[in-house]
PAZATOR-222133 format. One record per residue (C-alpha): residue in three letters; x negated, y, z. Coordinates in steps of 0.02 Angstrom, whole numbers, plus 32768, in hexadecimal, padded with zeros to 4 digits. Layout:
% PAZATOR-222133
SITE  aa    u    v    w
SITE Ala    X    Y    Z
...
END
This chain:
% PAZATOR-222133
SITE  aa    u    v    w
SITE Unk 8000 8008 8002
SITE Unk 7F75 806C 8036
SITE Unk 7F12 8037 7F97
SITE Unk 7FA8 806B 7F2B
SITE Unk 7FD1 8128 7F80
SITE Unk 7F16 8149 7F59
SITE Unk 7F30 8112 7EA3
SITE Unk 7FC1 817B 7E8E
SITE Unk 7F62 8216 7EEB
SITE Unk 7ED5 8204 7E8E
SITE Unk 7F3E 81F4 7DDC
SITE Unk 7F9B 8294 7E10
SITE Unk 7EF6 82F1 7E2E
SITE Unk 7E98 82CE 7D92
SITE Unk 7F49 82F3 7D49
SITE Unk 7F37 83A1 7D83
SITE Unk 7E8C 83C4 7DA2
SITE Unk 7E25 8382 7CFA
SITE Unk 7D75 8398 7CE6
SITE Unk 7D53 845C 7CDE
SITE Unk 7D3C 84B6 7C2F
SITE Unk 7CD4 8550 7C6C
SITE Unk 7C28 8537 7C6B
SITE Unk 7C2A 8588 7D24
SITE Unk 7C8A 84EB 7D76
SITE Unk 7C18 8472 7D1C
SITE Unk 7B88 8409 7D4E
SITE Unk 7AF0 8473 7D76
SITE Unk 7B67 8519 7D6D
SITE Unk 7B6A 85A2 7DEF
SITE Unk 7C28 8560 7E37
SITE Unk 7C26 8496 7E0D
SITE Unk 7C6F 8430 7E87
SITE Unk 7CFC 84C2 7EA4
SITE Unk 7DC1 84A3 7E48
SITE Unk 7DAD 850A 7DBA
SITE Unk 7E61 854A 7D9D
SITE Unk 7E7E 8572 7E69
SITE Unk 7DD7 85CA 7E71
SITE Unk 7DFF 8637 7DDC
SITE Unk 7EBF 8658 7E1B
SITE Unk 7E81 868C 7ED9
SITE Unk 7DFB 8700 7E7E
SITE Unk 7E7C 8745 7E09
SITE Unk 7EF0 8755 7EBE
SITE Unk 7E56 87B1 7F06
SITE Unk 7E3C 8823 7E6B
SITE Unk 7EFE 8862 7E72
SITE Unk 7F04 8879 7F30
SITE Unk 7E56 88FB 7F2B
SITE Unk 7E9D 8946 7EA2
SITE Unk 7F62 894B 7EED
SITE Unk 7F06 8987 7F89
SITE Unk 7E8E 8A16 7F4F
SITE Unk 7EED 8A45 7EBC
SITE Unk 7F94 8A0F 7EA7
SITE Unk 7FE3 8A44 7F62
SITE Unk 7F7A 8AEF 7F69
SITE Unk 7FA4 8B31 7EAC
SITE Unk 8037 8AD0 7E78
SITE Unk 80EE 8AEF 7E98
SITE Unk 8141 8A62 7F07
SITE Unk 81B6 8A3C 7E8C
SITE Unk 8145 8A18 7E1D
SITE Unk 80AB 89A2 7E7C
SITE Unk 80E0 8905 7E3D
SITE Unk 80E3 8952 7D72
SITE Unk 802D 8992 7D94
SITE Unk 7FF4 88F7 7DD5
SITE Unk 8045 888D 7D50
SITE Unk 7FE2 8919 7CDD
SITE Unk 7F41 88E9 7D13
SITE Unk 7F4D 8834 7D38
SITE Unk 7F8C 881A 7C7C
SITE Unk 7F0D 8894 7C2A
SITE Unk 7E92 8828 7C7A
SITE Unk 7EDD 8798 7C2F
SITE Unk 7EEC 87DA 7B8B
SITE Unk 7E41 8807 7B89
SITE Unk 7E03 8741 7BB6
SITE Unk 7E82 8701 7B32
SITE Unk 7E4E 875E 7A97
SITE Unk 7DD3 86EC 7A65
SITE Unk 7E3D 8665 7A52
SITE Unk 7ECE 86E3 79F1
SITE Unk 7E44 86FB 796C
SITE Unk 7E14 864F 7977
SITE Unk 7ECC 8616 7956
SITE Unk 7EE2 869D 78B6
SITE Unk 7E21 865E 7861
SITE Unk 7E45 859E 786E
SITE Unk 7EB5 8513 7830
SITE Unk 7F4F 852D 7897
SITE Unk 7F60 8459 789D
SITE Unk 7EA7 845F 78FB
SITE Unk 7EC5 84D2 7977
SITE Unk 7EF4 845E 79F3
SITE Unk 7E7D 83C1 7A30
SITE Unk 7DE7 8428 7A63
SITE Unk 7DD3 8463 7B1B
SITE Unk 7E14 8520 7B3B
SITE Unk 7D83 8593 7B30
SITE Unk 7DBA 85DA 7BE6
SITE Unk 7E46 85AA 7C6B
SITE Unk 7E3C 8672 7CA0
SITE Unk 7ECD 86B3 7C44
SITE Unk 7F33 8623 7C80
SITE Unk 7EF9 8641 7D2C
SITE Unk 7F0E 86FA 7D39
SITE Unk 7FC5 86E1 7CFC
SITE Unk 7FE3 8673 7D99
SITE Unk 7F92 86DB 7E0F
SITE Unk 7FF9 8778 7DD2
SITE Unk 809E 8707 7DF3
SITE Unk 8047 86C7 7E90
SITE Unk 802E 8772 7EE5
SITE Unk 80CF 87A1 7EC2
SITE Unk 8110 8713 7F16
SITE Unk 809F 873B 7FBA
SITE Unk 80A8 87FC 7FAC
SITE Unk 8157 8831 7F6B
SITE Unk 820D 87F1 7F97
SITE Unk 8259 8787 7F0C
SITE Unk 82F9 8793 7EAB
SITE Unk 835E 86EF 7E56
SITE Unk 8319 872C 7DCE
SITE Unk 8276 8736 7DEE
SITE Unk 826F 8682 7E59
SITE Unk 82B6 8647 7DA3
SITE Unk 8237 868A 7D47
SITE Unk 819D 8649 7DC3
SITE Unk 81EE 859D 7DBB
SITE Unk 822A 8590 7D06
SITE Unk 81A1 85DD 7CA6
SITE Unk 80FC 860B 7D09
SITE Unk 8113 8579 7D65
SITE Unk 811F 84F0 7CE2
SITE Unk 80B6 852B 7C69
SITE Unk 801A 856D 7CD3
SITE Unk 8037 84B1 7D26
SITE Unk 8047 8464 7C6F
SITE Unk 7F9A 84C8 7C40
SITE Unk 7F3B 8473 7CAD
SITE Unk 7F4D 83BF 7C85
SITE Unk 7F3A 83FF 7BD6
SITE Unk 7E9B 846F 7BDC
SITE Unk 7E40 83F6 7BA3
SITE Unk 7EA2 83DA 7AFA
SITE Unk 7EF7 8495 7AC5
SITE Unk 7E68 84E5 7A7E
SITE Unk 7E8A 8589 7A54
SITE Unk 7F4B 8582 7A60
SITE Unk 7F43 8590 7B15
SITE Unk 7EFC 8643 7B17
SITE Unk 7F74 8671 7A70
SITE Unk 7FFE 8632 7AF7
SITE Unk 7FC4 869A 7B8B
SITE Unk 7FA5 872E 7B27
SITE Unk 8041 874B 7AE0
SITE Unk 80A8 86FE 7B5E
SITE Unk 8079 875B 7BF8
SITE Unk 7FE6 87C2 7BBF
SITE Unk 7FDA 885A 7B3C
SITE Unk 8093 885E 7B17
SITE Unk 80A1 8862 7BE2
SITE Unk 802E 88DB 7BFA
SITE Unk 8073 894B 7B86
SITE Unk 8130 893E 7BD2
SITE Unk 80F6 8943 7C87
SITE Unk 808D 89F8 7C53
SITE Unk 8130 8A3E 7C1A
SITE Unk 8189 8A1C 7CA0
SITE Unk 80F0 8A64 7D13
SITE Unk 80F7 8B0D 7C96
SITE Unk 81C3 8AF6 7CC6
SITE Unk 81AD 8B05 7D80
SITE Unk 813E 8B8C 7D80
SITE Unk 81B5 8BFA 7D04
SITE Unk 8145 8BEA 7C62
SITE Unk 81B8 8B7C 7BFD
SITE Unk 8274 8B73 7C05
SITE Unk 82D3 8ADE 7C22
SITE Unk 832C 8AD3 7B81
SITE Unk 8269 8AD3 7B1D
SITE Unk 822D 8A4C 7B81
SITE Unk 82BE 89DC 7B63
SITE Unk 82AA 8A09 7AA4
SITE Unk 81F6 89DD 7AB5
SITE Unk 81FF 8954 7B23
SITE Unk 8276 8900 7A94
SITE Unk 820A 8921 7A0B
SITE Unk 8185 88D1 7A67
SITE Unk 81E0 883B 7A7A
SITE Unk 823A 8835 79E5
SITE Unk 81A2 8857 7968
SITE Unk 811C 8826 79CE
SITE Unk 8139 879B 7A6C
SITE Unk 81C1 872C 7A24
SITE Unk 816B 871C 7975
SITE Unk 80BF 86FB 79BA
SITE Unk 811B 8682 7A30
SITE Unk 817E 8638 79A3
SITE Unk 80CC 860B 7960
SITE Unk 8096 85C8 79ED
SITE Unk 811A 853B 79C6
SITE Unk 80D4 851E 791C
SITE Unk 8039 84FD 796A
SITE Unk 8082 8471 79D1
SITE Unk 80E9 842A 7957
SITE Unk 8050 8435 78D5
SITE Unk 7FF7 83BC 7959
SITE Unk 808E 834F 7969
SITE Unk 808C 8344 78B1
SITE Unk 7FDC 8334 787B
SITE Unk 7FAE 82FB 7913
SITE Unk 7F0B 836B 7916
SITE Unk 7ED9 8315 79C0
SITE Unk 7F03 826F 7A00
SITE Unk 7ED4 82A8 7AB5
SITE Unk 7F87 8313 7AC8
SITE Unk 8023 82AF 7AC6
SITE Unk 809C 82E7 7A53
SITE Unk 812D 82E8 7AE2
SITE Unk 80C9 8366 7B41
SITE Unk 8097 83E1 7A9C
SITE Unk 8152 83CE 7A7A
SITE Unk 817A 840B 7B2B
SITE Unk 80F5 84A5 7B46
SITE Unk 812A 84C4 7A93
SITE Unk 81DD 84EE 7AB2
SITE Unk 81C2 8543 7B50
SITE Unk 8158 85CA 7B12
SITE Unk 81DD 85DB 7A83
SITE Unk 8257 85E1 7AF0
SITE Unk 820D 8663 7B65
SITE Unk 81F1 86DF 7ADD
SITE Unk 8299 86CA 7A9F
SITE Unk 830E 86D0 7B42
SITE Unk 82A4 876A 7B66
SITE Unk 82A6 87B5 7AB8
SITE Unk 8357 87AF 7ACE
SITE Unk 836B 87EB 7B7D
SITE Unk 82FB 8882 7B3D
SITE Unk 836C 88B2 7A9E
SITE Unk 8425 88A1 7B11
SITE Unk 83DB 890C 7B8C
SITE Unk 839D 8991 7B1D
SITE Unk 8459 8982 7ACA
SITE Unk 8497 8991 7B67
SITE Unk 8421 8A3B 7B8A
SITE Unk 845E 8A7E 7AE5
SITE Unk 8515 8A82 7ADC
SITE Unk 850A 8AC4 7B8D
SITE Unk 84AE 8B54 7B63
SITE Unk 8528 8B71 7AD5
SITE Unk 85B8 8B64 7B5A
SITE Unk 8565 8BDB 7BC2
SITE Unk 8537 8C42 7B25
SITE Unk 8601 8C3A 7AEF
SITE Unk 863D 8C6E 7B9E
SITE Unk 85B5 8CFE 7B9E
SITE Unk 860D 8D3D 7AEE
SITE Unk 86B2 8D33 7B40
SITE Unk 867B 8D92 7BD1
SITE Unk 864B 8E1E 7B68
SITE Unk 86B7 8E17 7AF9
SITE Unk 873D 8E2D 7B95
SITE Unk 86D2 8EB2 7BE5
SITE Unk 86D5 8F1E 7B34
SITE Unk 87A1 8F2A 7B28
SITE Unk 87A5 8F43 7BDF
SITE Unk 873D 8FDF 7BD3
SITE Unk 879E 9020 7B1C
SITE Unk 8832 8FFF 7B8C
END
């Protein structure tokens, strides 16, 4: 019985703690012996804590604190993932999977942002749904697949949470500081989701589908490839739809307020004439 339990635990540990991809964590590296993903995530949370303490809390409006931290975290993830984006755009898409990811920093930074959100902020129901459904599942699935996701790993992090997210949250910071109107923020958030984020996550699904059809890698199971690809695709469409609907509501609200103001002005003019 003890042997069976030990075997199960070893299998689970091997699944979620595969060999590292960074030379720093490999034999002879400065951080050899440490778990790559846990260490990078903790470093990310530490960096967020420093930015939060030294910059965000003193200089950013309290209601924009979470947004500002997301800008920083997403920017770090974007910079780290950008080489994989270039690789994905310049290589055979059927061969993008099957090799180790170039770095796990983008994935770990995404995890760090959302873990820091859980420990430093009160959570709403939609926050819990987001963390469990997308971040928890995708970040966890990236761990056993990091030896075979190749450039697709960085592509997914760059477009799901990285660059588009940094732009969206920067707009929210500007709204909180009165630099951008709410309607302008909604307009650009919808544009970013429709023209950048959602199409790019659809491309991720194409990468996963290409791996399934061509089996460019014999190491990644087609079911895992399908699950990850569909989750990325659903994430892109779900939040794109939300962004468009939110913008439409705000546009209609602005039109209604304008109509009411015009009616009030007309009524005031009639009263003055009488």
